[in-house]
N, C-alpha and C positions, 0 to 999 in steps of 0.2 A: 303434830306438835305446834304448828303455826297458830292454832286457836287456843292453845293452853297458855296460862300465865306461868312465867318462870321468874325467879329472883335474879337480880344482878347485884353484885357487891362492888362498891367503889370506895376509894380512900375518902376519909372524912373531909379533905380539902378539895375534892373533885367537884367540878361544876354541876354534876348531877346528884350530888350527895343529899341535898335537901328536897329532892323531888320524890313524890310518892309513887310515881309511875313514869316509865319511859317507853317509847316505841323502840323495838329492836333495831329498826333501820337507822336510828340516831346513833347507834354504837359502831357504825361502819368504819370510823377512823380510829377506833380504840384497839389496843392490843389486849388479848385475852390470856389470862392465866387459866390453863386447863389441866386436867388429869391426862395422863398419856392414853392414846387410843389403844395401845398395846395392853392396857390394863383390862380391856374387854368391857368397859363400862359403856352402856348405851347412851348415857348422858352426853358424852363427848360427841357422838354421832348425831344426837338430837340437836345439839347446839350448832354444829356445822351445817346440818340440813336446814335449820331454821334461818341461819344467816343467809344461806343461798336462796331460800324461798322469798326473802324480802329484798334480794338484789345485791348482796355483797358477799365476798369471801372474807372470813374472819382473818384478822391479823394475829398470827401466832406470837404470843409473848412467852413467858416462862411456862415450863411444864413442871407441875408439882406432883410428887409421888403420893401425897396424902391430902385429904380435904383440909386438914388443919394447916398444911403448908400453903394452900391456896389462900386461905384467910390471912395468914401472916404476910404473904407477898403483897396482897392488896393493901393491908394495913400499912405496909412499908412504902406505899405509893409506887409499887413496881408496875402494876397494870390493873385491869379490872377483871372480874369474873362473873 
């Protein structure tokens, strides 16, 4: 996964909101809204692995049970995803 492009969503007022790309390592101080690992989704594992591969452990923010909740939490400026 380190060589693959992934999307990041941030609140519209976030300092990265106007950027067209960001380096994953620049997100090291951000809390992430993620789906629960227990949901069995490999996406969560991929994100955790990718963060570690660039030198940081992700900061766990909110856990959302559905993708639409992730988007809503980010829009409400709770965290990024």
